[in-house]
C-alpha positions in Angstrom: -50.5 -115.6 -114.5 -51.5 -113.0 -111.9 -49.0 -110.4 -113.3 -51.3 -109.9 -116.4 -54.0 -108.4 -114.1 -51.4 -106.2 -112.4 -50.4 -104.8 -115.9 -54.0 -104.2 -116.8 -54.7 -102.4 -113.5 -51.6 -100.2 -114.0 -52.3 -99.4 -117.6 -56.0 -98.5 -116.9 -55.1 -96.5 -113.8 -52.4 -94.6 -115.8 -55.0 -93.9 -118.6 -57.5 -92.7 -116.0 -54.9 -90.5 -114.4 -53.8 -89.0 -117.8 -57.4 -88.3 -118.8 -58.0 -86.4 -115.5 -54.7 -84.6 -115.9 -55.6 -83.3 -119.4 -59.1 -82.4 -118.4 -58.0 -80.5 -115.2 -55.3 -78.7 -117.1 -57.8 -77.3 -119.6 -59.9 -76.1 -116.6 -56.8 -74.4 -115.2 -56.8 -76.5 -112.0 -53.9 -75.3 -109.8 -52.3 -78.7 -109.5 -53.7 -81.1 -112.1 -51.0 -83.7 -111.4 -52.2 -84.1 -107.9 -55.9 -84.8 -108.8 -54.6 -87.1 -111.6 -52.5 -89.0 -109.1 -55.3 -89.4 -106.6 -57.7 -90.6 -109.4 -55.2 -93.0 -110.8 -54.5 -94.6 -107.3 -58.3 -95.0 -106.7 -58.8 -96.7 -110.1 -55.7 -98.9 -109.5 -56.8 -100.1 -106.0 -60.4 -100.8 -107.2 -59.2 -102.8 -110.2 -56.9 -104.8 -107.9 -59.8 -105.6 -105.7 -61.8 -106.8 -108.8 -59.0 -108.5 -110.8 -56.7 -109.7 -108.1 -58.9 -110.7 -105.1 -56.0 -112.4 -103.3 -52.3 -111.7 -103.1 -49.4 -114.0 -102.2 -46.9 -112.7 -99.5 -43.6 -114.5 -99.0 -41.7 -113.9 -95.8 -38.2 -115.2 -94.9 -37.4 -115.7 -91.2 -34.0 -116.6 -89.9 -34.2 -119.1 -87.0 -31.2 -119.4 -84.6 -30.1 -122.9 -83.6 -31.6 -124.1 -80.3 -29.3 -125.4 -77.6 -31.0 -127.4 -74.9 -29.2 -127.5 -71.6 -30.6 -130.7 -70.0 -29.3 -130.8 -66.4 -29.6 -133.9 -64.3 -31.4 -132.4 -61.2 -31.6 -135.6 -59.1 -30.3 -136.1 -55.6 -27.3 -138.1 -56.7 -25.7 -135.1 -58.5 -24.5 -133.1 -55.4 -23.1 -136.3 -54.0 -21.2 -136.9 -57.2 -20.0 -133.2 -57.4 -19.0 -133.0 -53.7 -17.2 -129.8 -52.8 -17.1 -128.8 -56.5 -20.8 -128.2 -56.7 -20.6 -124.4 -56.5 -17.8 -124.2 -59.1 -19.7 -126.5 -61.5 -22.8 -124.3 -61.2 -20.8 -121.2 -61.9 -19.1 -122.7 -64.9 -22.4 -124.0 -66.3 -24.1 -120.7 -66.0 -21.2 -118.9 -67.7 -21.5 -121.4 -70.6 -25.2 -120.8 -70.9 -24.6 -117.0 -70.9 -22.0 -117.3 -73.7 -24.1 -119.6 -75.8 -27.1 -117.2 -75.4 -25.3 -114.5 -77.4 -25.3 -116.7 -80.6 -28.0 -119.3 -80.0 -31.4 -119.7 -78.5 -30.7 -121.6 -75.2 -33.4 -123.5 -73.3 -32.7 -124.8 -69.8 -34.4 -128.0 -68.5 -33.8 -130.0 -65.4 -34.8 -133.6 -65.1 -35.0 -136.5 -62.7 -38.2 -138.6 -62.7 -39.9 -135.6 -64.4 -38.9 -132.6 -66.5 -38.8 -129.1 -65.0 -38.2 -125.7 -66.5 -37.0 -123.8 -63.5 -34.6 -124.3 -60.5 -32.5 -126.7 -62.5 -29.7 -126.7 -60.0 -31.5 -127.5 -56.7 -31.1 -131.4 -57.1 -34.3 -132.3 -55.3 -35.7 -135.0 -57.6 -35.5 -138.5 -56.2 -35.1 -140.6 -59.3 -33.4 -140.4 -62.7 -35.0 -141.2 -66.0 -32.6 -140.3 -68.8 -34.6 -141.9 -71.6 -37.7 -140.0 -70.6 -35.8 -136.7 -70.7 -34.4 -137.3 -74.2 -37.8 -138.4 -75.5 -39.4 -135.2 -74.1 -36.7 -133.1 -75.7 -37.3 -134.8 -79.1 -41.1 -134.3 -78.7 -40.9 -130.6 -77.8 -38.1 -129.5 -80.1 -37.8 -132.1 -82.8 -39.5 -130.0 -85.4 -37.5 -126.9 -84.5 -33.9 -126.1 -85.3 -32.5 -128.1 -82.4 -28.7 -127.8 -82.9 -27.4 -129.6 -79.8 -28.4 -131.1 -76.4 -26.0 -130.7 -73.5 -26.6 -133.5 -71.0 -24.7 -133.0 -67.6 -25.4 -136.2 -65.5 -23.7 -139.0 -63.6 -25.2 -141.5 -66.0 -26.9 -143.4 -63.2 -30.6 -144.0 -64.2 -33.0 -145.9 -62.0 -36.2 -145.4 -63.9 -37.2 -145.9 -67.5 -35.3 -147.9 -70.1 -31.6 -147.8 -71.1 -31.2 -144.6 -73.0 -28.8 -146.3 -75.4 -31.6 -148.6 -76.7 -34.6 -146.3 -76.7 -36.3 -145.7 -80.1 -35.9 -141.9 -79.9 -34.3 -140.6 -83.1 -32.4 -137.5 -82.2 -31.2 -135.5 -85.2 -29.1 -133.1 -83.1 -25.7 -133.6 -81.5 -25.7 -134.8 -77.9 -22.8 -133.6 -75.7 -22.6 -135.5 -72.4 -21.0 -133.8 -69.4 -19.7 -136.5 -67.0 -20.4 -135.6 -63.3 -18.8 -137.6 -60.6 -16.0 -140.1 -60.1 -16.1 -143.2 -62.3 -14.0 -145.1 -59.8 -15.9 -148.2 -58.6 -16.6 -148.2 -54.9 -17.1 -151.0 -52.5 -20.8 -151.8 -52.4 -23.1 -154.7 -51.6 -26.7 -154.2 -52.6 -30.0 -156.0 -53.1 -31.4 -154.5 -56.3 -34.5 -156.7 -56.7 -36.6 -159.2 -54.8 -39.2 -161.7 -56.0 -42.2 -163.2 -54.3 -45.9 -164.0 -55.0 -48.3 -161.4 -53.7 -50.7 -164.0 -52.4 -50.2 -167.6 -51.2 -52.5 -170.1 -49.6 -52.4 -170.9 -45.9 -50.1 -173.9 -45.0 -48.5 -173.8 -48.4 -44.7 -173.6 -49.1 -43.6 -170.6 -51.0 -40.3 -169.0 -52.1 -38.8 -165.6 -51.7 -35.9 -164.7 -53.9 -33.4 -161.8 -54.0 -30.6 -160.7 -56.3 -27.3 -159.9 -54.7 -24.9 -157.7 -56.5 -21.5 -156.8 -55.1 -18.5 -154.8 -56.3 -15.0 -154.8 -54.7 -16.3 -157.1 -51.9 -14.0 -160.1 -52.5 -13.5 -162.1 -49.3 -16.9 -161.3 -47.9 -18.4 -164.3 -46.1 -21.7 -163.9 -44.3 -25.4 -164.8 -44.5 -28.3 -163.0 -46.1 -31.1 -163.0 -43.6 -34.9 -163.1 -44.0 -36.7 -161.6 -41.0 -40.2 -160.9 -39.9 -41.1 -158.7 -36.9 -37.4 -158.8 -35.9 -37.2 -162.6 -35.8 -34.9 -164.4 -38.3 -36.9 -167.0 -40.3 -34.1 -168.2 -42.6 -30.7 -167.3 -43.8 -28.6 -168.0 -47.0 -24.9 -168.1 -46.7 -22.9 -166.2 -49.3 -19.2 -166.1 -50.1 -17.9 -163.5 -52.5 -14.9 -164.7 -54.4 -14.5 -161.9 -57.0 -14.6 -158.2 -57.2 -17.6 -158.3 -59.5 -20.2 -160.6 -58.0 -23.8 -161.3 -59.0 -26.1 -164.2 -57.8 -29.5 -164.9 -56.4 -30.5 -166.4 -53.0 -33.8 -168.0 -52.2 -35.7 -168.7 -49.0 -38.5 -171.3 -48.8 -40.9 -170.8 -45.9 -44.3 -172.1 -44.9 -47.4 -169.9 -44.7 -48.6 -170.8 -41.2 -50.6 -167.7 -40.4 -53.2 -165.9 -42.5 -52.9 -162.1 -43.2 -50.4 -159.7 -44.8 -46.8 -160.6 -43.9 -44.0 -158.1 -44.0 -40.6 -159.7 -44.6 -37.3 -158.0 -44.6 -34.3 -159.3 -46.6 -31.1 -157.9 -45.2 -27.4 -158.2 -46.1 -24.9 -157.3 -43.4 -22.6 -154.5 -44.4 -19.1 -155.0 -45.8 -16.2 -153.5 -43.9 -15.6 -150.1 -45.4 -18.9 -149.9 -47.3 -20.2 -146.3 -47.4 -23.6 -146.8 -48.9 -25.6 -149.3 -46.8 -29.1 -147.9 -47.7 -29.3 -150.5 -50.5 -28.5 -153.5 -48.2 -32.2 -154.2 -47.4 -35.4 -155.1 -49.3 -39.0 -155.2 -47.9 -41.3 -157.9 -49.2 -45.0 -158.2 -48.6 -46.9 -161.5 -49.0 -50.6 -162.0 -48.3 -51.5 -165.4 -46.9 -55.1 -166.3 -47.7 -57.1 -168.7 -45.5 -59.9 -169.4 -47.8 -61.1 -172.8 -49.2 -61.3 -172.5 -52.9 -63.8 -174.8 -54.7 -62.3 -175.7 -58.1 -64.2 -177.6 -60.7 -62.3 -179.6 -63.4 -64.4 -180.4 -66.5 -62.9 -182.6 -69.2 -64.3 -183.5 -72.6 -63.2 -187.0 -72.0 -61.1 -188.9 -69.3 -57.5 -187.7 -69.6 -54.3 -188.2 -67.5 -53.8 -184.4 -67.4 -56.7 -184.2 -65.0 -55.0 -186.5 -62.6 -51.8 -184.5 -63.0 -53.6 -181.3 -61.9 -55.1 -183.1 -59.0 -51.7 -184.4 -57.9 -50.1 -181.0 -58.2 -52.8 -179.4 -56.0 -52.9 -182.3 -53.5 -51.7 -181.4 -50.0 -52.7 -177.8 -50.3 -55.4 -177.1 -47.8 -56.7 -174.1 -49.6 -58.3 -176.0 -52.5 -61.3 -178.4 -52.8 -61.4 -180.2 -56.2 -64.4 -181.6 -58.0 -63.9 -183.5 -61.3 -66.7 -183.9 -63.9 -66.9 -184.8 -67.5 -68.5 -182.5 -70.0 -71.7 -184.6 -70.3 -72.2 -184.4 -66.5 -71.2 -180.7 -66.0 -73.2 -179.2 -63.1 -76.1 -177.0 -64.0 -75.0 -174.3 -61.6 -71.4 -173.1 -61.2 -72.1 -170.5 -58.4 -70.3 -172.6 -55.8 -67.0 -172.7 -57.6 -64.3 -170.0 -57.6 -62.4 -171.5 -60.6 -63.4 -173.7 -63.5 -60.7 -175.7 -65.3 -61.9 -176.8 -68.8 -59.8 -179.6 -70.4 -60.7 -180.0 -74.1 -63.9 -178.0 -73.4 -65.5 -176.5 -75.5 -65.5 -179.9 -77.2 -66.1 -180.9 -80.8 -68.6 -183.5 -79.6 -70.5 -181.8 -76.8 -71.9 -178.2 -77.3 -71.6 -176.2 -74.0 -71.2 -172.8 -75.7 -74.3 -171.2 -74.3 -73.6 -172.3 -70.7 -69.9 -171.2 -71.0 -70.9 -167.8 -72.3 -72.9 -167.1 -69.2 -70.0 -168.2 -67.0 -68.6 -165.2 -65.0 -65.9 -167.1 -63.2 -62.1 -167.4 -63.6 -61.5 -170.1 -66.3 -58.4 -172.1 -67.3 -58.8 -173.5 -70.8 -56.5 -176.5 -71.6 -56.6 -177.4 -75.3 -56.3 -180.8 -76.7 -57.3 -182.9 -79.8 -61.0 -182.8 -78.9 -61.1 -179.0 -78.4 -63.4 -176.8 -80.6 -61.1 -174.0 -81.4 -63.7 -171.9 -83.2 -66.0 -172.0 -80.3 -63.1 -171.2 -77.9 -62.4 -168.0 -80.0 -66.0 -166.9 -79.4 -65.8 -167.4 -75.6 -62.7 -165.4 -74.7 -60.6 -162.4 -75.6 -57.3 -163.6 -74.2 -56.0 -164.9 -77.6 -57.0 -165.8 -81.1 -56.2 -169.3 -82.3 -56.0 -171.0 -85.7 -56.9 -174.7 -85.6 -54.7 -177.4 -87.0 -54.3 -181.2 -86.5 -52.5 -182.0 -83.2 -48.7 -181.5 -83.4 -45.8 -181.3 -81.0 -44.8 -177.9 -79.5 -41.9 -177.5 -77.1 -42.0 -174.8 -74.4 -39.5 -172.1 -73.7 -39.7 -169.9 -70.6 -40.5 -166.2 -71.1 -37.8 -164.3 -69.1 -40.0 -161.1 -69.0 -42.9 -163.0 -67.3 -43.9 -161.1 -64.2 -47.3 -162.4 -63.0 -45.7 -164.8 -60.4 -42.4 -166.4 -59.7 -41.2 -169.9 -60.5 -38.2 -171.9 -59.3 -34.8 -170.7 -60.6 -34.2 -174.0 -62.5 -37.4 -173.7 -64.6 -35.7 -173.4 -68.0 -33.3 -176.2 -67.1 -36.3 -178.4 -66.4 -38.1 -177.4 -69.6 -35.1 -178.4 -71.6 -35.6 -182.0 -70.4 -39.4 -182.1 -70.9 -41.2 -183.6 -73.9 -43.3 -181.4 -76.2 -47.0 -180.8 -75.6 -49.6 -181.8 -78.2 -51.2 -178.7 -79.5 -54.3 -178.4 -81.8 -53.5 -174.8 -82.9 -51.4 -173.7 -85.9 -50.9 -170.1 -84.6 -51.9 -167.9 -81.7 -52.0 -164.2 -81.2 -52.2 -163.1 -77.6 -54.0 -159.8 -76.6 -51.9 -156.9 -75.5 -52.9 -157.0 -71.8 -51.8 -160.6 -71.3 -48.8 -162.3 -69.6 -47.2 -165.2 -71.5 -45.5 -167.8 -69.3 -44.2 -170.1 -72.1 -43.6 -169.5 -75.8 -43.0 -172.2 -78.5 -39.4 -172.8 -79.1 -36.9 -171.9 -80.5 -37.5 -168.2 -79.5 -39.0 -166.5 -76.5 -39.9 -163.2 -78.1 -43.4 -161.9 -79.0 -43.1 -163.3 -82.6 -43.2 -166.9 -81.3 -46.5 -168.6 -80.7 -47.6 -168.2 -77.0 -48.4 -171.6 -75.4 -49.2 -170.7 -71.7 -51.1 -167.4 -71.5 -52.6 -165.5 -68.5 -54.8 -162.5 -68.3 -55.5 -160.3 -65.3 -58.7 -158.5 -64.8 -62.0 -158.6 -62.9 -62.5 -162.1 -64.3 -59.0 -163.5 -64.9 -58.4 -166.3 -67.4 -55.6 -168.6 -68.5 -55.1 -170.8 -71.6 -52.7 -173.7 -72.1 -52.5 -174.4 -75.9 -51.8 -178.1 -75.6 -52.1 -181.1 -73.4 -49.4 -183.4 -71.9 -48.9 -182.1 -68.4 -48.9 -185.7 -67.2 -45.9 -186.4 -69.4 -44.1 -183.3 -68.0 -44.5 -184.6 -64.4 -43.2 -188.0 -65.3 -40.1 -186.6 -67.2 -39.3 -184.1 -64.5 -39.3 -186.9 -61.9 -37.2 -189.0 -64.2 -34.5 -186.3 -64.6 -34.7 -184.4 -61.3 -36.4 -186.8 -58.8 -39.2 -184.3 -58.2 -42.2 -182.6 -59.7 -41.5 -179.2 -58.3 -41.4 -177.0 -61.5 -44.4 -178.5 -63.2 -46.4 -178.5 -60.0 -45.5 -174.9 -59.3 -46.6 -173.9 -62.8 -50.0 -175.5 -62.1 -50.3 -174.2 -58.5 -49.3 -170.6 -59.4 -51.7 -170.5 -62.3 -54.5 -171.6 -60.0 -53.4 -169.1 -57.4 -53.3 -166.4 -60.0 -56.8 -167.2 -61.1 -58.4 -167.5 -57.7 -56.6 -164.5 -56.0 -59.6 -162.2 -56.4 -62.5 -164.6 -56.0 -65.7 -163.5 -54.5 -65.0 -164.8 -51.0 -63.7 -161.2 -50.4 -66.4 -159.0 -52.0 -64.6 -155.9 -50.6 -60.9 -155.5 -51.4 -58.3 -152.8 -51.1 -55.3 -153.0 -53.4 -52.1 -151.0 -53.5 -49.9 -150.8 -56.6 -47.0 -151.7 -54.3 -46.4 -152.1 -50.6 -43.1 -150.3 -50.4 -43.2 -146.5 -51.1 -40.7 -143.7 -51.0 -41.2 -140.7 -48.8 -41.1 -138.6 -51.9 -44.1 -140.1 -53.8 -47.8 -139.9 -53.3 -49.5 -143.1 -52.1 -52.6 -144.3 -53.9 -55.1 -147.0 -52.9 -57.8 -148.7 -55.0 -60.8 -150.5 -53.6 -63.3 -152.8 -55.2 -66.8 -153.9 -54.0 -68.4 -156.9 -55.7 -72.1 -157.7 -55.7 -73.5 -161.3 -55.6 -73.1 -161.5 -59.4 -69.4 -160.7 -59.2 -69.9 -157.3 -60.7 -68.1 -154.2 -59.4 -70.3 -151.6 -57.7 -69.5 -148.4 -55.8 -73.0 -147.3 -54.7 -72.2 -147.2 -50.9 -69.6 -144.9 -49.3 -66.2 -146.5 -48.5 -64.0 -145.3 -45.6 -60.4 -145.9 -44.7 -58.4 -145.4 -41.5 -54.6 -145.5 -41.3 -52.7 -146.2 -38.1 -49.0 -145.4 -37.7 -46.5 -147.3 -35.5 -47.2 -144.9 -32.6 -50.9 -145.8 -32.7 -52.1 -142.5 -34.2 -55.1 -142.8 -36.6 -56.2 -140.8 -39.5 -59.5 -141.2 -41.5 -60.2 -140.8 -45.2 -63.1 -141.3 -47.6 -62.6 -143.1 -50.9 -63.6 -141.3 -54.1 -65.6 -143.1 -56.8 -63.8 -143.8 -60.0 -65.7 -145.6 -62.7 -67.3 -148.5 -60.9 -64.6 -148.8 -58.3 -63.0 -146.6 -55.6 -59.7 -144.7 -55.6 -57.9 -142.6 -53.0 -54.7 -140.6 -53.1 -53.4 -140.0 -49.5 -50.4 -137.9 -50.6 -46.8 -138.1 -49.3 -46.2 -139.8 -45.9 -43.2 -139.9 -43.6 -41.0 -143.0 -43.4 -42.5 -145.8 -41.2 -44.8 -148.8 -41.2 -48.6 -148.1 -41.5 -51.6 -150.3 -41.1 -54.9 -149.6 -42.8 -58.5 -150.7 -42.3 -61.3 -150.0 -44.8 -65.0 -150.7 -44.6 -68.1 -150.4 -46.7 -71.8 -151.3 -46.0 -73.7 -152.9 -48.8 -77.2 -154.5 -48.6 -77.1 -154.0 -44.8 -73.9 -156.0 -44.5 -70.5 -154.4 -43.5 -67.4 -155.5 -45.4 -63.9 -154.8 -44.2 -60.4 -155.1 -45.7 -57.1 -154.5 -43.9 -53.4 -154.5 -44.7 -50.2 -152.5 -44.3 -47.5 -150.7 -46.2 -44.1 -149.3 -45.6 -42.7 -145.8 -46.4 -38.9 -145.7 -46.8 -36.6 -142.7 -46.7 -34.2 -144.4 -49.0 -34.4 -142.7 -52.3 -33.6 -144.5 -55.5 -30.7 -142.2 -56.0 -28.8 -143.8 -53.1 -29.1 -147.4 -54.5 -26.1 -146.9 -56.7 -23.1 -144.7 -56.4 -20.4 -143.4 -58.8 -20.7 -142.3 -62.4 -21.3 -144.4 -65.5 -18.8 -143.0 -67.9 -19.1 -145.8 -70.5 -22.9 -145.1 -70.9 -22.2 -141.3 -71.3 -19.5 -141.9 -73.9 -21.7 -144.4 -75.8 -24.6 -141.9 -75.8 -22.5 -139.1 -77.1 -21.0 -141.3 -79.8 -24.5 -142.6 -80.9 -25.8 -139.0 -81.4 -22.7 -137.5 -83.0 -21.5 -135.6 -80.0 -18.7 -135.9 -77.5 -18.2 -136.4 -73.8 -16.1 -134.2 -71.5 -15.8 -134.0 -67.7 -17.8 -131.5 -65.6 -14.6 -129.6 -64.7 -14.1 -128.7 -68.4 -17.7 -127.8 -69.3 -16.7 -124.4 -70.6 -14.9 -126.0 -73.5 -18.3 -126.9 -75.0 -18.7 -123.3 -76.3 -15.9 -123.7 -78.8 -17.0 -127.3 -79.7 -20.5 -126.1 -80.5 -19.3 -123.0 -82.3 -17.1 -125.0 -84.7 -19.7 -127.6 -85.4 -20.8 -126.9 -89.0 -24.0 -128.8 -88.5 -25.3 -126.3 -86.0 -26.3 -123.3 -88.1 -29.2 -120.9 -88.6 -32.1 -122.0 -90.7 -34.0 -119.7 -93.1 -37.6 -120.6 -93.0 -39.8 -119.3 -95.9 -43.5 -118.7 -95.1 -45.8 -118.2 -98.1 -49.3 -116.8 -97.3 -52.2 -116.1 -99.6 -54.3 -113.2 -98.3 -57.7 -112.1 -99.6 -57.8 -108.3 -100.1 -61.3 -108.2 -98.7 -59.9 -109.2 -95.3 -57.8 -106.0 -95.1 -60.1 -103.4 -93.7 -57.5 -100.7 -94.0 -57.6 -101.3 -97.8 -61.1 -100.0 -98.0 -60.3 -97.1 -95.8 -57.3 -96.2 -98.0 -59.7 -96.1 -101.1 -62.1 -94.0 -99.1 -59.3 -91.6 -98.0 -58.1 -91.1 -101.6 -61.6 -90.5 -103.0 -62.4 -88.1 -100.1 -59.1 -86.2 -100.7 -59.8 -85.7 -104.4 -63.4 -84.5 -103.7 -62.2 -82.1 -101.0 -59.5 -80.7 -103.3 -62.0 -80.1 -106.1 -64.4 -78.4 -103.7 -61.6 -76.2 -102.5 -60.4 -75.3 -106.0 -63.9 -74.4 -107.2 -64.4 -72.2 -104.1 -61.3 -70.0 -105.0 
């Protein structure tokens, strides 16, 4: 429709120009066509400003395909390349130079993070392939990303398996296999399992996974040591070239404090990589008597089952009450176990709302589910008549460890009686047991735990007493059921107020390539976190040298980043003075110079081949990386894209437009003044 106004402007401007032309010709102006032209242009531009205030501009831009060269820059790459490292770098740079003539090439290096420079220095101490591919999609997914070239050995030790990550790459992925895929002789301890805290004089278990390749015939013992002394050993005989099993050690906590245990596997003859034959484990033994109150809506055999499970543990003192005789004050208790409380028959909602203690809710036929939903944020339950629910172990549960035969025992146990139809656990919870038949998040959680300043647990059913009877009937012991009860109680009482000042580390074993962080918490008499006073920390190395630090305030807690430290064992002591009383906390940590990159050797060709196939690319060896130029050149899917950009521009925004009109008017006026002066 806008073209009509353009026609009107042209016709009127032409008419104005013709009128000036005929008038100036009668007056014998030297160049009447020039004045007519200037007048016509002025009229045309002014009419456009009035009739067509905005104009639409369309621009076409050709965008070259982008090729991302995503180089594995971790410490395992030069080991995999060996003497071919310089040749590989030369060939890779030649490929990049050739591709740059026809494509827009971006170079990234990655390990545990993405970098945009020095992509061939191989200094990063971990490999996270899934993270690198996700970052590539986030940065270039909306651009004309033609292909990703991924040179790597395929060994990742952080993040998820890149084959199963949800990243939807729309570009081709070409993997360049670095290193030798030949399996090497190796015995390693990839993971260890132990509870962070245990009670004094209790029995606890430390487990470790043992993985071996090409070690058939190995016959030795995996050893558990502390301070150089061997505490226990587990014999192991490897009868195949691919071997995978777990070993466990059961020891007694006879001394309070933080214990540093070492699990070590003697090296196999001919094994080159022995850096992965050892694991450090830290366990804190707590010498604190925990007062536990068990409140039941009515007498129930589950209460006696809990008492029996905790009997013999010197760290706990149990008090049992019914709901109608619940103590008025709960300040003397570190944990309250509520069985069928809140009850349908006794209203304790107001008293329970004021409770700022760790709580374990055990639901039964007498539970008031609606009142329970108002008291906690762990899960939301829908009530129903009591019905049977069978339990299945959640393999991803990580709050504490249970015996290896937990699932085998569960298969022999009777169902619990649950008064809930459905349950939805909060996102920050740990689920120990789900309802059968599945163990995924879509199944109803039965045994739920939540960490925090006030931890909580919920068991959505009763019948623990039957579980103990059936476990003894089938296995002649109550070990699994009792450990479920004990570990839940230990989880809930780990941060009780007997230690108002605590220092926590995300982990006790650090690499000499990562910064170490410590968190501290100070609790007032109301069990609330405060950070009003200053908090100090001193660290002592194995040579006795001390170094002091001051914690920084973070929210209502303390935080400290002490940076990167050399390999060794370090002890720390922290203190804070609050209300004229000094509180201290101590512990230790280990810094290792064993990077994750040395935990596995060799190249994972099957992973690289599967990745390339998944994303419509191909795999080729590092020695033939130059062939990628022809492969990419002949890929019809990698081509330029013409992007059309349409923009509507108001004429009033163009300042030069007004100056052009002023220039034309001024030129005509000056010409007429000049002609009249002749």
